[in-house]
N, C-alpha and C positions, 0 to 999 in steps of 0.2 A: 090369679088362677093361671095354671100352666096351660099353654096352647094345646088343643086337641091333637092326639097322635104325636106328642113331642117326646123325643128320645135323646138321652145322653149316652155317648159311646166312649168306653174306656178300653184301650188295648195298647200294649207296649210296642207292638210292631206297626209302624206307620202304614205299610202297604196293606196289611190285614185290616187295620182300622179303616183305611180308605175304602176297602171292599165292603165292609159292613155298612158304612155310611151310604155307599152307592146302592147297595141292596135295599136298604130301608127307604131311601128317597124314591127309588123306582116303584115302590109299593104305596107311596103316598104318605109316608111318615115324615115328620119334620125333625131333623137332627139339630138340636139347639145348643149342643155343647160336646166337646171332646176333651179327653184327658189321657194321661199315662200314669198308671199306678195310683189313680184317684187324685192326681195333682194336675191342674187345680181341682179342688173338691167339687163334685157334682152339685149343681144348684137345683134343688127341688122346686124352686119358684118358677123355673122355666122348663122343666121336664117332668113327665109323669112316669117314665120308665128309664131305668139305668141298666144298660147291658155292659158288663164289666169283666175285665181280665182278672179272674179270681186269684190266680197264682201270683200275679204282679202285685195285687192289692195286699196279699198276705192274709192268713187265717184270722188274726186278731182284728185287723181293720175291717175285713169282710163281715166278721161277727158283729162288730159295732154297727156297721151299716144295716145289717139284717134286723137288728133290734130297734134301731132308732130312725132309719131313713123313711121319709114320707113317700118316696117313690117305690114302685114295684121293681123288683130286682131279678135279673137273670144273669147268672154267673157263667162265664166261659172257662172251661176246665182243661188244663194241660196235665198237671201232675199232682194236684191236691188229693191226699188220701181219702178213701171213701168214708171213713169214720168221721173225718172233719166235715165232709160235705153233708153227711146226715145231720150233724150238729147245726150247720148253717140253715138247712132246710127247716129244722125244728125251730130255729130262731126267727124265721120269717122270710128267708129267701125263697122265691117262688119256683125257681128251676135252676138246674145245673146242666149245661150242655157240653158234652165232650167235644173238644175242638177237632180231634182226629176224625170224627165222623160228621162234623157239622156241614150242612148244605143250606143254601138260601131257603129251600122249602121247609126244612126242619126248624130253622130259626123263626120263620114267619108263622109256622104252625104253633110254636111255643108262645109267640106274642099274641096270636089270635086266641089261644087258650085262656089268656088272662081275662078275655071278655066272654068266653064261652061261645064264640062264633068264629067263622073263617074269614071274616072281612077285615079290611085294613082300617080299623077304628082305633080310637084312643085307648091305650091300656088303662085299666083302673087300678089305682093304688089299693092295696089290701084286698084284692080279689081273691077268691078261694084258690088255694094252691093247686097248680096243675100237676099232673103226674110227670115228673122230670125224667129226662133220659138217664140220669143217674139217680136211682130211687132208693128209698129206704126199704123197699120190699125185696131187695136182693141184689142191688147194684148192677142190674142188667142194663147194658146199653147196646146200640145196634152195631158196635164194633164186635159183639159176640155173635152176630148173625152173618152168615155168608151171603154172597150175592144171590145165589140161587134160592136161599131161604127167604130173602126179601122179595124175590120175584114170585115165589109161591104165595107168600103173604098177600101181595098185591092182587094176585088172581083170586085168592080166597075172598078178599074184600069185594071183588067184582061179582061174587056169587058162583065162582067156578067149582064144579065137582071134581073129584079125583080124576075121573076120565077126561073131563075138559082140560084140566091142567096138564095131564100127561100128554095129550094130543098137542097142545099149544107149545109145550116145552120139549117135545120129542123125547119124553122119558117114559119108562114103564109105569104102570099104576103102582106097582110095589115101591118103586123109587119115590114117587110122590108121597105115598103113605109114610115112608120112612122120614122124608123131609118134614112133613107135617108133624110127625111125632117129635122130632128134634125141636121144632119151633115151639110146640106146646110146652116142652120141658124148659126151654130157655126163657120163655115169657111167663112161665107158671100159669099157662092157660088151662082152664078146665075143659073147654070145648074149642072147636075151631072159631066159632063166633066170638068167644071170650078172648082168644088170642088176637084176633083182628081188632077187637075193641082196645085191648091193651096197646097194641102196636100203633093204632091211630092216635090214642091219647099221648103217647110218647113221641109222636112225630116221625115214626119210622116209615109210614106209608101215607 
């Protein structure tokens, strides 16, 4: 049986890979293997989660992994087309995280989503698919949200009203309403609460 909280990290950039490893270890995960372009092949007997460079692996190899791998899979995306990402998600990959907007908190939120909690616990193979930052529902990722839109989302998540947010951000209430309208459109949110829930599931806030 694989050790609890065990992760295999694959990335072609050694500095970036080292940063991923350091981030995971700081949160209590055990990195049991590393590779470049899935060479050497990740060992499911010693890791329950594979975080891998989707572009370096290639679409065909990533697809084979998604269909057969006993580990949970999170792909790190640089250039892979959205239609191919949708195919991989349908095949079993649990999340695709765009590297251009990846932060430690978003990576850790995605991993925690495999367990349905926010703690640093062992990822479960074959857990229900989390809502990925690159999703089949419209390919929205937080690269589409501006900094002030993310700030407004965070304040909404704290329960802030339009007036509260306007005061805290030194905006007019009209400006805040316009920002909220744009956020709802980008996240396909029916209400403010729904937009916050979508953003939280995708690791934006």
